Each structure stands twice: as C-alpha cells, then as structure tokens.
C-alpha positions in Angstrom: 0.0 -0.1 0.1 3.0 2.4 0.5 3.9 2.4 -3.1 0.2 3.4 -3.9 0.1 6.1 -1.2 3.4 7.6 -2.4 2.2 7.8 -6.1 -1.0 9.2 -5.1 0.8 11.9 -2.9 3.2 12.7 -5.6 0.3 13.7 -8.0 -1.5 15.8 -5.3 1.7 17.7 -4.6 3.0 18.1 -7.8 4.1 21.6 -9.0 4.3 21.1 -12.7 4.5 24.6 -14.4 1.2 25.4 -16.0 -0.5 22.2 -15.0 -3.4 22.2 -12.5 -3.4 19.3 -10.0 -6.4 17.6 -11.6 -4.7 17.8 -15.0 -1.5 16.2 -13.5 -3.6 13.6 -12.0 -5.1 12.8 -15.5 -1.8 12.7 -17.2 -0.2 10.2 -14.6 -3.2 8.0 -14.3 -2.5 4.1 -14.7 -3.0 3.1 -18.3 -1.0 -0.2 -18.2 -2.9 -3.5 -16.7 0.5 -4.8 -15.7 1.1 -1.8 -13.5 -2.2 -1.9 -12.0 -2.1 -5.7 -11.2 1.4 -5.3 -9.7 1.0 -2.2 -7.9 -2.1 -3.8 -6.0 -0.3 -7.3 -5.5 -3.0 -9.2 -7.4 -2.4 -12.8 -7.9 -0.2 -13.6 -11.1 -3.0 -15.2 -13.0 -5.0 -11.9 -13.2 -2.3 -10.2 -15.5 -2.6 -12.1 -18.7 -6.4 -11.8 -18.6 -6.1 -7.9 -17.8 -3.7 -7.5 -20.8 -6.0 -9.4 -23.3 -9.2 -7.4 -22.0 -7.4 -4.0 -22.1 -6.6 -4.5 -25.8 -10.1 -3.9 -26.8 -10.9 -1.1 -23.8 -8.0 0.2 -22.3 -7.2 0.6 -18.5 -7.3 4.3 -17.2 -7.3 4.7 -13.3 -6.1 7.6 -11.3 -3.8 7.2 -8.3 -6.2 8.9 -6.1 -8.8 6.2 -6.8 -6.2 3.3 -6.5 -5.3 4.6 -3.2 -8.6 3.6 -1.8 -8.3 0.1 -3.0 -7.2 -3.0 -0.8 -3.9 -4.4 -2.1 -3.8 -8.2 -2.7 -7.8 -8.4 -3.0 -8.8 -9.0 -6.5 -12.5 -8.6 -5.4 -12.1 -5.2 -3.8 -15.4 -3.4 -5.1 -13.5 -0.4 -6.3 -10.8 -2.6 -8.1 -13.6 -4.5 -9.8 -14.9 -1.3 -11.6 -11.4 -0.7 -13.3 -9.8 -4.2 -13.6 -10.1 -5.8 -17.1 -11.2 -9.4 -16.8 -11.2 -12.2 -19.5 -15.0 -12.4 -19.2 -15.2 -9.1 -21.1 -14.2 -11.0 -24.2 -17.1 -13.3 -24.0 -19.8 -12.9 -26.7 -23.0 -12.8 -24.7 -26.3 -12.5 -26.6 -28.4 -9.4 -25.9 -25.1 -7.5 -25.1 -24.5 -4.7 -27.8 -22.3 -1.8 -28.7 -25.0 0.6 -28.4 -27.3 -0.5 -25.5 -29.1 2.6 -24.9 -29.8 3.7 -28.3 -27.4 6.5 -28.7 -27.1 6.3 -32.5 -30.8 6.6 -33.5 -31.2 9.5 -30.9 -28.4 11.7 -32.6 -29.7 15.0 -34.2 -26.1 16.4 -34.9 -22.6 15.2 -34.2 -22.5 15.2 -30.5 -26.0 16.2 -29.8 -28.5 13.5 -28.8 -32.4 13.7 -27.7 -33.9 10.7 -26.3 -36.6 12.4 -23.8 -38.9 15.4 -24.4 -37.7 19.0 -23.5 -34.0 17.9 -23.0 -31.0 17.2 -25.0 -27.5 15.8 -24.4 -24.1 17.1 -25.5 -21.5 14.4 -25.8 -18.5 16.8 -25.1 -15.7 14.7 -25.2 -14.6 10.8 -25.2 -12.2 11.5 -22.4 -12.8 10.3 -18.9 -11.2 10.4 -15.4 -11.6 6.4 -15.3 -12.4 3.8 -17.6 -15.4 1.8 -16.0 -15.4 -1.5 -17.3 -19.2 -1.5 -17.4 -19.3 1.8 -19.2 -22.4 1.9 -21.7 -20.4 4.2 -24.0 -17.2 2.0 -24.2 -17.8 1.5 -28.1 -19.2 4.9 -28.7 -17.8 6.5 -31.9 -16.0 9.5 -29.9 -14.1 10.4 -33.1 -17.2 12.0 -34.4 -17.7 14.2 -31.5 -17.0 18.0 -32.0 -13.9 19.2 -30.1 -14.0 23.1 -30.7 -16.5 25.9 -30.4 -16.8 26.3 -34.1 -17.6 22.5 -34.4 -20.2 22.9 -31.7 -22.2 25.6 -33.7 -24.6 23.0 -35.8 -25.6 21.3 -32.3 -26.0 24.8 -30.6 -28.1 26.2 -33.5 -30.4 23.1 -33.4 -30.8 23.7 -29.7 -31.7 27.3 -30.3 -34.2 26.5 -33.1 -36.3 24.3 -30.8 -38.3 26.1 -28.0 -39.4 22.9 -26.4 -35.9 22.4 -25.1 -35.4 23.7 -21.7 -32.4 21.7 -20.4 -29.1 20.6 -21.7 -27.1 17.8 -20.1 -23.2 17.9 -20.7 -22.0 14.3 -20.7 -19.3 12.4 -22.4 -17.0 10.8 -21.6 -16.7 13.3 -18.8 -17.3 16.9 -19.3 -15.1 17.9 -16.5 -12.1 16.6 -18.3 -12.3 19.7 -20.3 -10.4 22.9 -19.3 -12.6 25.5 -17.5 -11.9 28.1 -20.2 -13.7 26.0 -22.9 -16.5 24.8 -20.6 -17.3 28.3 -19.5 -17.3 29.3 -23.3 -19.8 26.6 -24.1 -21.9 27.4 -20.9 -22.0 31.1 -21.9 -23.4 30.0 -25.3 -26.1 27.9 -23.9 -27.0 30.8 -21.3 -27.7 33.1 -24.3 -30.4 30.7 -25.6 -33.6 32.1 -24.2 -35.7 29.4 -23.7 -32.9 27.2 -21.9 -33.8 27.0 -18.0 -31.2 24.5 -16.6 -27.8 23.1 -17.2 -26.9 19.5 -16.0 -23.5 18.1 -15.9 -22.7 14.4 -15.5 -19.4 13.7 -14.1 -17.3 11.3 -12.2 -14.4 13.7 -11.6 -15.2 14.8 -8.3 -15.4 11.1 -7.1 -12.1 10.2 -9.0 -10.1 13.2 -8.8 -11.7 15.7 -6.0 -8.9 18.3 -6.8 -11.0 19.1 -10.0 -13.6 21.0 -7.9 -11.4 24.3 -7.6 -11.9 28.0 -7.7 -12.0 28.2 -11.5 -14.7 25.3 -11.8 -16.8 26.9 -9.1 -16.5 30.3 -10.6 -18.1 29.4 -13.9 -20.6 27.1 -12.6 -21.9 29.8 -10.2 -21.9 32.6 -12.7 -24.6 31.5 -15.1 -28.1 32.3 -15.4 -29.1 28.7 -15.9 -30.1 26.5 -12.9 -27.1 24.2 -12.7 -27.1 20.7 -11.5 -24.2 18.3 -11.1 -24.9 14.6 -11.1 -21.9 12.6 -9.7 -21.3 8.8 -10.1 -20.3 6.8 -6.9 -21.4 3.1 -6.7 -19.6 2.2 -3.4 -19.2 4.0 -0.1 -15.4 3.4 -0.1 -15.3 5.7 -3.1 -16.0 8.6 -0.8 -13.1 9.4 1.3 -12.3 13.0 3.2 -11.1 14.7 0.0 -14.1 13.5 -2.0 -16.4 14.7 0.7 -14.7 18.0 0.6 -15.0 18.4 -2.9 -18.7 17.6 -2.8 -19.1 20.1 0.1 -17.4 22.9 -2.0 -20.1 22.3 -4.8 -23.1 22.3 -2.5 -21.7 25.3 -0.5 -21.5 27.1 -4.0 -25.2 26.6 -4.4 -25.0 23.8 -6.9 -27.6 21.0 -6.7 -25.5 17.9 -6.5 -27.2 14.5 -7.2 -25.6 10.9 -7.1 -26.5 8.0 -9.8 -25.2 4.4 -9.1 -25.1 1.6 -11.3 -26.1 -1.9 -9.7 -23.1 -4.1 -10.3 -22.5 -7.8 -9.4 -19.6 -8.0 -6.9 -19.4 -4.3 -6.3 -22.7 -3.0 -4.7 -25.0 -5.9 -5.0 -25.4 -5.9 -1.2 -28.0 -4.0 1.1 -25.5 -2.8 3.6 -23.2 -1.3 1.0 -26.1 0.4 -0.8 -27.6 1.8 2.5 -24.2 3.0 3.7 -23.7 5.0 0.3 -26.9 6.5 0.6 -26.3 7.6 4.2 -22.9 8.9 3.4 -24.3 11.0 0.5 -27.2 12.4 2.4 -24.9 13.4 5.2 -22.9 15.2 2.6 -26.0 17.0 1.4 -26.0 14.9 -1.8 -29.2 13.3 -3.1 -29.3 9.8 -4.2 -31.0 10.0 -7.7 -30.7 7.0 -9.6 -29.7 3.2 -9.0 -29.3 2.0 -12.8 -29.9 -1.5 -14.0 -26.8 -2.5 -15.7 -27.0 -1.1 -19.5 -26.3 -4.6 -21.6 -23.1 -3.2 -23.4 -20.9 -5.8 -25.1 -18.3 -6.9 -22.6 -20.1 -6.2 -19.3 -22.4 -9.0 -18.9 -20.6 -10.3 -15.7 -21.6 -7.2 -14.0 -25.4 -7.9 -14.4 -27.5 -8.3 -11.2 -30.9 -10.0 -11.9 -33.7 -7.3 -11.6 -35.5 -9.4 -8.9 -32.5 -9.3 -6.8 -32.4 -5.6 -7.6 -36.1 -4.9 -6.4 -35.3 -6.8 -3.1 -32.2 -4.6 -2.5 -34.2 -1.5 -2.9 -37.0 -2.8 -0.7 -34.3 -3.3 2.1 -33.1 0.1 1.6 -36.6 1.4 2.0 -36.9 -0.4 5.3 -33.7 1.0 6.8 -33.8 4.6 5.2 -35.8 7.6 5.0 -37.6 8.0 1.6 -35.5 10.8 0.4 -32.3 8.7 0.8 -33.7 5.8 -1.4 -32.6 6.2 -5.1 -35.2 5.3 -8.0 -34.2 1.9 -9.3 -34.4 2.4 -13.2 -33.4 1.0 -16.5 -33.1 2.6 -19.8 -34.8 1.4 -22.9 -33.9 2.3 -26.4 -36.7 4.4 -27.8 -38.7 4.7 -24.7 -40.1 8.1 -23.6 -38.5 8.0 -20.2 -36.5 5.8 -18.0 -38.4 2.6 -16.6 -38.9 2.7 -13.0 -38.5 -0.8 -11.6 -38.8 -0.1 -8.0 
C-alpha cells in the first residue's frame, strides 16, 4: 500500500509548471494493466487476462482512486470497476455496442435527444476513469466536436427548438475539459433564451476531487441557468475525506448535487453497501438520484444483477432509510419516452 500512497501523494503535491493538480492526475493515471495488477499485488493469473481485455478497452485509473483499494484483494469493489477480466471477451447474446440507443437518438454530431424537453451533448470521449461496465465503451467519439466552431450546428439546433429547456453535458466526462472551454460553452447555452437548466454528468469529483477548484466553481456559479451536477459513486468506499470536501464545495456554492449509481455484481449488490452509500451521500447533502440496472453493453455481462435481486435490495433500503435517501431503481430502454422505474 505504501507504493500506492506515495504515487497518489506525488500527484497531489505536484508543482508542474502550468499544469493544475487535476490535469496532472489525469496525465499520470495508470494506463497499463500490468502496472495496475502489480501495484495492487494481485495474484499472477490476473495479469494475462487484464492484458487481453485491455486491448479492446484500455485501462485508465487515477492514483487517487487506486489509493482507496485494498492491495492483494482481486475482489475489492473499487478495483472490480477498473480491472479488465477475460470475461469481457465473451460474446453474450443481448449485449450490444449501443445498448441505450445513442445512434438513433443523434440529431447532430455530439447532440442526442431521447426524452422530451432535454438534449444531451457528448462533449468529449475523455474520462477520469475507464469503468469496465461503461455503456459508451464502444461509442464513436472520433465524431464528437472538439472546438467551439464545431459545436455551432448542435447549438443552432438547440436554439431553433423552443421545447428544449434543459441541456445535459456528458461524455466521456465533460469535466476533463479545461474550464476556459467549458465556460465558453456554458455562456453560449446561457444566451439561448428558452433554456432554463444546465446539467453536468461527471465522475471527476469522485475520482479526482482536486477537479473541484475555484475556477470550476466560478463559472458554475456565474450562469443564468439553474445548474445541477450529477456525480457517480457506486460504493461508500469511493467517498473519502477529499471527495467529501469536494462535494461540500459544490453544495456550498449553491449547486444542486445528485448521485447516480449502477447496480453491479461483486461491487454493490449488497444492501449494507447501498445503505451506507446513501447515508454517506445524504450526510454530505448529496441526494441519491438513480440506481441503474446495468446497460447491456458488450463486454459487461458479468456485472449484471438480476432485476428481481435489485428490487429486493431497494425494498431493503426502504426499510432502513428515509424515503429521500432511497434512489429510484431504473433501467434505460432504447426508444422509450422515459427511463423505466423498476422499483
């Protein structure tokens, strides 16, 4: 564990010229499955499988996140989310490259509309972590606009449709983009009179809490649009003191912060873990929002929890928590007018 702690500390205290801490964390994140396995002292048999599976979907895990894992434990719930397994190579019927219907929902490059009154901008293919269950692990990110000029067709389409009142920034992870570019995009959206809300889906505050800094808070708070940040934590051990502080800064700045989780076999398919996660979030003034049934993306079948088990877990949560602390258990069905509430 000492090697992990030292590596994480070196990122946090880095004084690289012209590079903010969170950018340095992204730059130094672990990309090599061999390094991940050996750093965490995993049994030797895990390394060849990790190498094989990483060829189709690379490893990417920041040191801050790795430092929360238990060395020597291949079943650690945080490690399981980032460790490639040979089961990812299985061809399982019903698991596809586009399990949520992104392709038919595309209006313009990077602009998707699945539900009435809101649209989603796929702002980048970059993430702070490569979750092995990611429903966009096969998404054609090369087609995503990367400059303000390239975003103009999508912005024009939003401006031309007065029925749209909310824009969701997603990805990848929008907070991997520097604040100067994000604030420019937010300013352009703010000028569209019929927009009322800006929602940002991000895992950065959980993975690399230093991403929440003065520059981010400045442009988030200086906007006409009501701003909602939806973070993504699946297990209570993902929330350490630094993550708690980052979430507190967002809430203290007047930002509505929600959390969504994915129900994952071997990670959080346990009532105690889900209850503790909800209690931790609520104590930090972050509202549990959704508990997602796994999207059936190719390579992630081993993470699926039967829906009957998911319903049982949510019912157990209801017995142990106040209603506001229980997330809605949902799944996304391509072409549906809304998410399906399972419980």
